[in-house]
PASEBA-1860 file (N, C-alpha, C; in nm, 3 decimals):
! residues 141
1> MPGQEWIT> 0.083/-0.119/0.000/0.000/0.000/0.000/0.088/0.125/0.000 ~ 0.145/0.161/-0.111/0.235/0.276/-0.114/0.169/0.407/-0.074 ~ 0.041/0.425/-0.107/-0.029/0.548/-0.069/-0.037/0.563/0.082 ~ -0.068/0.452/0.148/-0.077/0.455/0.294/0.060/0.483/0.357 ~ 0.166/0.434/0.294/0.300/0.460/0.347/0.333/0.608/0.341 ~ 0.296/0.673/0.232/0.320/0.817/0.219/0.239/0.894/0.321 ~ 0.116/0.856/0.339/0.029/0.925/0.435/0.084/0.906/0.576 ~ 0.123/0.783/0.610/0.179/0.756/0.742/0.306/0.837/0.765
9> TAVLLICA> 0.392/0.844/0.665/0.515/0.921/0.676/0.485/1.069/0.699 ~ 0.393/1.124/0.622/0.357/1.265/0.635/0.300/1.295/0.774 ~ 0.209/1.209/0.819/0.147/1.231/0.950/0.251/1.219/1.062 ~ 0.338/1.119/1.055/0.441/1.105/1.157/0.537/1.223/1.157 ~ 0.569/1.276/1.039/0.654/1.395/1.032/0.588/1.515/1.100 ~ 0.461/1.538/1.069/0.388/1.650/1.129/0.379/1.631/1.280 ~ 0.337/1.512/1.323/0.318/1.487/1.466/0.450/1.487/1.543 ~ 0.558/1.439/1.480/0.688/1.442/1.547/0.732/1.586/1.569
17> GTDFCSKK> 0.709/1.671/1.471/0.744/1.812/1.486/0.666/1.880/1.597 ~ 0.535/1.857/1.599/0.454/1.922/1.703/0.482/1.862/1.840 ~ 0.507/1.731/1.846/0.538/1.667/1.974/0.672/1.717/2.028 ~ 0.768/1.734/1.941/0.900/1.780/1.983/0.895/1.927/2.028 ~ 0.825/2.010/1.951/0.823/2.154/1.981/0.726/2.193/2.092 ~ 0.605/2.137/2.089/0.504/2.181/2.185/0.453/2.071/2.277 ~ 0.512/1.952/2.265/0.470/1.837/2.347/0.322/1.804/2.330 ~ 0.273/1.820/2.206/0.134/1.790/2.175/0.125/1.711/2.046
25> VYRWVVML> 0.030/1.622/2.042/-0.011/1.555/1.918/-0.152/1.606/1.892 ~ -0.165/1.683/1.787/-0.293/1.747/1.761/-0.398/1.647/1.716 ~ -0.513/1.654/1.781/-0.622/1.561/1.758/-0.672/1.568/1.614 ~ -0.676/1.687/1.556/-0.729/1.699/1.420/-0.641/1.627/1.319 ~ -0.509/1.624/1.344/-0.419/1.552/1.253/-0.446/1.401/1.263 ~ -0.462/1.353/1.386/-0.489/1.210/1.406/-0.625/1.173/1.347 ~ -0.724/1.260/1.362/-0.857/1.231/1.306/-0.854/1.229/1.153 ~ -0.780/1.322/1.093/-0.765/1.321/0.948/-0.695/1.193/0.902
33> YMTLAVAG> -0.590/1.155/0.975/-0.518/1.031/0.945/-0.611/0.910/0.956 ~ -0.695/0.909/1.059/-0.789/0.799/1.077/-0.887/0.793/0.960 ~ -0.936/0.908/0.917/-1.029/0.912/0.804/-0.964/0.856/0.679 ~ -0.840/0.897/0.654/-0.768/0.848/0.535/-0.737/0.699/0.546 ~ -0.702/0.652/0.666/-0.671/0.510/0.685/-0.796/0.423/0.664 ~ -0.908/0.467/0.719/-1.032/0.391/0.702/-1.077/0.395/0.556 ~ -1.064/0.511/0.492/-1.100/0.520/0.350/-1.011/0.430/0.265 ~ -0.884/0.424/0.297/-0.793/0.334/0.226/-0.830/0.189/0.246
41> RLAAGMTG> -0.870/0.156/0.368/-0.913/0.019/0.397/-1.038/-0.017/0.319 ~ -1.134/0.075/0.316/-1.258/0.050/0.243/-1.233/0.040/0.093 ~ -1.143/0.124/0.042/-1.110/0.120/-0.101/-1.040/-0.011/-0.137 ~ -0.963/-0.066/-0.043/-0.893/-0.192/-0.069/-0.984/-0.312/-0.050 ~ -1.105/-0.290/0.000/-1.201/-0.398/0.012/-1.200/-0.470/0.146 ~ -1.142/-0.411/0.250/-1.141/-0.470/0.385/-1.097/-0.616/0.382 ~ -0.983/-0.643/0.321/-0.934/-0.780/0.315/-0.913/-0.834/0.455 ~ -0.959/-0.954/0.477/-0.945/-1.017/0.607/-1.067/-1.002/0.695
49> GMSVFVAD> -1.156/-0.912/0.661/-1.278/-0.895/0.737/-1.260/-0.818/0.865 ~ -1.362/-0.827/0.947/-1.367/-0.750/1.071/-1.265/-0.796/1.174 ~ -1.231/-0.924/1.175/-1.135/-0.973/1.274/-0.997/-0.911/1.253 ~ -0.956/-0.892/1.129/-0.828/-0.827/1.100/-0.836/-0.680/1.137 ~ -0.949/-0.617/1.110/-0.970/-0.477/1.146/-0.954/-0.457/1.296 ~ -1.015/-0.544/1.374/-1.004/-0.537/1.521/-0.861/-0.567/1.565 ~ -0.796/-0.665/1.504/-0.657/-0.697/1.539/-0.565/-0.579/1.512 ~ -0.593/-0.504/1.406/-0.511/-0.388/1.374/-0.523/-0.277/1.479
57> LLPGAICL> -0.632/-0.278/1.553/-0.652/-0.178/1.659/-0.584/-0.217/1.790 ~ -0.547/-0.343/1.806/-0.494/-0.391/1.935/-0.368/-0.320/1.983 ~ -0.264/-0.298/1.900/-0.146/-0.228/1.953/-0.179/-0.090/2.011 ~ -0.265/-0.017/1.942/-0.305/0.114/1.991/-0.390/0.105/2.116 ~ -0.477/0.004/2.122/-0.560/-0.015/2.242/-0.473/-0.045/2.363 ~ -0.370/-0.125/2.344/-0.278/-0.156/2.454/-0.205/-0.029/2.497 ~ -0.165/0.054/2.401/-0.098/0.180/2.435/-0.193/0.275/2.507 ~ -0.321/0.275/2.469/-0.419/0.357/2.542/-0.431/0.311/2.687
65> LMARATHQ> -0.432/0.179/2.709/-0.435/0.127/2.846/-0.308/0.165/2.922 ~ -0.194/0.161/2.854/-0.068/0.202/2.918/-0.072/0.350/2.954 ~ -0.129/0.433/2.867/-0.141/0.576/2.895/-0.226/0.598/3.019 ~ -0.332/0.523/3.029/-0.421/0.535/3.146/-0.352/0.485/3.271 ~ -0.284/0.371/3.263/-0.221/0.310/3.380/-0.101/0.392/3.430 ~ -0.031/0.460/3.339/0.089/0.535/3.378/0.061/0.683/3.396 ~ -0.066/0.720/3.401/-0.104/0.862/3.413/-0.035/0.944/3.306 ~ -0.044/0.897/3.184/0.009/0.956/3.063/0.161/0.958/3.058
73> GIGYGDAM> 0.226/0.852/3.110/0.368/0.834/3.088/0.393/0.829/2.937 ~ 0.307/0.758/2.869/0.294/0.773/2.724/0.160/0.844/2.707 ~ 0.159/0.952/2.632/0.039/1.035/2.625/-0.074/0.973/2.545 ~ -0.194/1.025/2.568/-0.310/0.977/2.494/-0.296/1.009/2.345 ~ -0.236/1.122/2.312/-0.215/1.156/2.172/-0.124/1.055/2.103 ~ -0.017/1.015/2.173/0.073/0.914/2.119/-0.002/0.782/2.097 ~ -0.082/0.745/2.196/-0.156/0.619/2.188/-0.260/0.622/2.076 ~ -0.327/0.736/2.059/-0.426/0.747/1.950/-0.356/0.739/1.815
81> LILVCGLS> -0.238/0.799/1.805/-0.162/0.793/1.681/-0.123/0.647/1.650 ~ -0.081/0.574/1.752/-0.046/0.433/1.734/-0.169/0.352/1.695 ~ -0.283/0.384/1.753/-0.408/0.316/1.720/-0.437/0.330/1.570 ~ -0.423/0.451/1.518/-0.452/0.474/1.377/-0.341/0.415/1.289 ~ -0.217/0.416/1.338/-0.108/0.350/1.262/-0.141/0.203/1.240 ~ -0.199/0.140/1.340/-0.239/0.001/1.325/-0.339/-0.017/1.212 ~ -0.434/0.076/1.202/-0.531/0.069/1.092/-0.464/0.090/0.957 ~ -0.365/0.175/0.955/-0.301/0.212/0.830/-0.202/0.106/0.781
89> VGWRACIE> -0.118/0.055/0.871/-0.009/-0.035/0.828/-0.030/-0.180/0.869 ~ -0.129/-0.208/0.950/-0.154/-0.344/0.996/-0.092/-0.370/1.133 ~ -0.145/-0.469/1.201/-0.104/-0.491/1.340/0.040/-0.541/1.352 ~ 0.085/-0.625/1.261/0.223/-0.676/1.270/0.325/-0.563/1.255 ~ 0.307/-0.482/1.151/0.399/-0.370/1.128/0.388/-0.269/1.242 ~ 0.269/-0.251/1.297/0.249/-0.156/1.407/0.320/-0.202/1.534 ~ 0.312/-0.331/1.562/0.382/-0.384/1.680/0.532/-0.368/1.663 ~ 0.582/-0.399/1.544/0.725/-0.380/1.517/0.763/-0.233/1.531
97> LVLSAFFL> 0.678/-0.146/1.481/0.702/-0.003/1.491/0.709/0.044/1.636 ~ 0.613/0.004/1.715/0.607/0.048/1.854/0.723/-0.009/1.935 ~ 0.753/-0.136/1.916/0.865/-0.195/1.989/0.998/-0.130/1.951 ~ 1.016/-0.101/1.823/1.137/-0.033/1.779/1.146/0.107/1.839 ~ 1.032/0.178/1.842/1.029/0.312/1.900/1.059/0.308/2.050 ~ 1.004/0.209/2.121/1.035/0.195/2.264/1.184/0.166/2.285 ~ 1.240/0.084/2.198/1.384/0.054/2.207/1.467/0.181/2.189 ~ 1.435/0.259/2.085/1.508/0.383/2.061/1.488/0.483/2.175
105> AGIAAFVL> 1.366/0.493/2.225/1.339/0.583/2.338/1.414/0.537/2.462 ~ 1.425/0.406/2.481/1.500/0.353/2.594/1.647/0.389/2.588 ~ 1.705/0.384/2.469/1.845/0.424/2.453/1.860/0.572/2.486 ~ 1.770/0.655/2.435/1.776/0.799/2.463/1.755/0.826/2.612 ~ 1.664/0.753/2.675/1.640/0.771/2.818/1.763/0.732/2.899 ~ 1.830/0.627/2.857/1.952/0.585/2.927/2.059/0.694/2.918 ~ 2.075/0.751/2.799/2.173/0.860/2.781/2.137/0.979/2.868 ~ 2.007/1.015/2.870/1.963/1.128/2.954/1.980/1.098/3.102
113> LIKYRGQK> 1.960/0.973/3.140/1.977/0.933/3.280/2.122/0.952/3.324 ~ 2.212/0.916/3.237/2.355/0.934/3.268/2.391/1.083/3.270 ~ 2.339/1.157/3.175/2.375/1.298/3.162/2.313/1.385/3.272 ~ 2.186/1.362/3.304/2.115/1.446/3.401/2.080/1.368/3.527 ~ 2.171/1.302/3.583/2.149/1.215/3.700/2.048/1.272/3.799 ~ 1.939/1.200/3.814/1.840/1.234/3.914/1.742/1.343/3.875 ~ 1.766/1.418/3.770/1.672/1.521/3.728/1.562/1.459/3.643 ~ 1.442/1.509/3.662/1.330/1.458/3.584/1.331/1.523/3.446
121> TELPFVPF> 1.330/1.443/3.344/1.324/1.492/3.206/1.213/1.418/3.133 ~ 1.161/1.483/3.030/1.057/1.421/2.948/1.107/1.406/2.806 ~ 1.066/1.298/2.743/1.100/1.272/2.604/0.973/1.268/2.521 ~ 0.968/1.342/2.411/0.854/1.324/2.321/0.868/1.188/2.252 ~ 0.758/1.116/2.238/0.765/0.979/2.188/0.751/0.971/2.036 ~ 0.675/1.060/1.976/0.647/1.049/1.832/0.775/1.059/1.748 ~ 0.875/1.141/1.784/0.997/1.138/1.704/1.062/1.000/1.698 ~ 1.048/0.922/1.804/1.101/0.785/1.802/1.015/0.695/1.713
129> LLAAWMWQ> 0.884/0.719/1.711/0.797/0.647/1.617/0.838/0.679/1.474 ~ 0.866/0.807/1.447/0.908/0.847/1.314/1.040/0.779/1.276 ~ 1.136/0.778/1.367/1.265/0.715/1.339/1.247/0.565/1.312 ~ 1.164/0.499/1.392/1.139/0.356/1.372/1.068/0.332/1.239 ~ 0.974/0.420/1.204/0.902/0.408/1.078/0.997/0.424/0.959 ~ 1.085/0.523/0.968/1.182/0.545/0.860/1.274/0.424/0.847 ~ 1.312/0.368/0.960/1.396/0.248/0.957/1.323/0.132/0.889 ~ 1.194/0.116/0.920/1.115/0.010/0.855/1.109/0.032/0.705
137> LICGR> 1.090/0.156/0.663/1.081/0.184/0.520/1.214/0.159/0.450 ~ 1.323/0.200/0.513/1.456/0.183/0.452/1.493/0.035/0.443 ~ 1.464/-0.038/0.549/1.502/-0.180/0.552/1.402/-0.269/0.479 ~ 1.293/-0.211/0.437/1.193/-0.291/0.364/1.105/-0.370/0.458 ~ 0.990/-0.315/0.485/0.895/-0.378/0.577/0.866/-0.512/0.525
END
């Protein structure tokens, strides 16, 4: 689905920029992305049926539960973006994307932990999603 890859890349670029600069993932961007992802799914004929559609939502649903459980350690905007990524790229690619992003964020957190010992710092998560997505595209999903 090359069209969906372009849309996902554009949305992740926009959201990474806003998350990095203002620590926000704008709801309207995610809603537009969701509309395009669902339209792409419908245009492709919903291959796999409703069970695949629901499975594609699972990585994002788990992230929403994590956002709730950690009092937005991962934000709701990040989780909603992951939810829609699942619709756009499928659950397998979404799980790989999220795990890769967590790995990259963990490396950055470790570096910050060493550099700012004991000080509380926050990391925007979407730039790590973007980096993981770019890696998937370069290495061939």
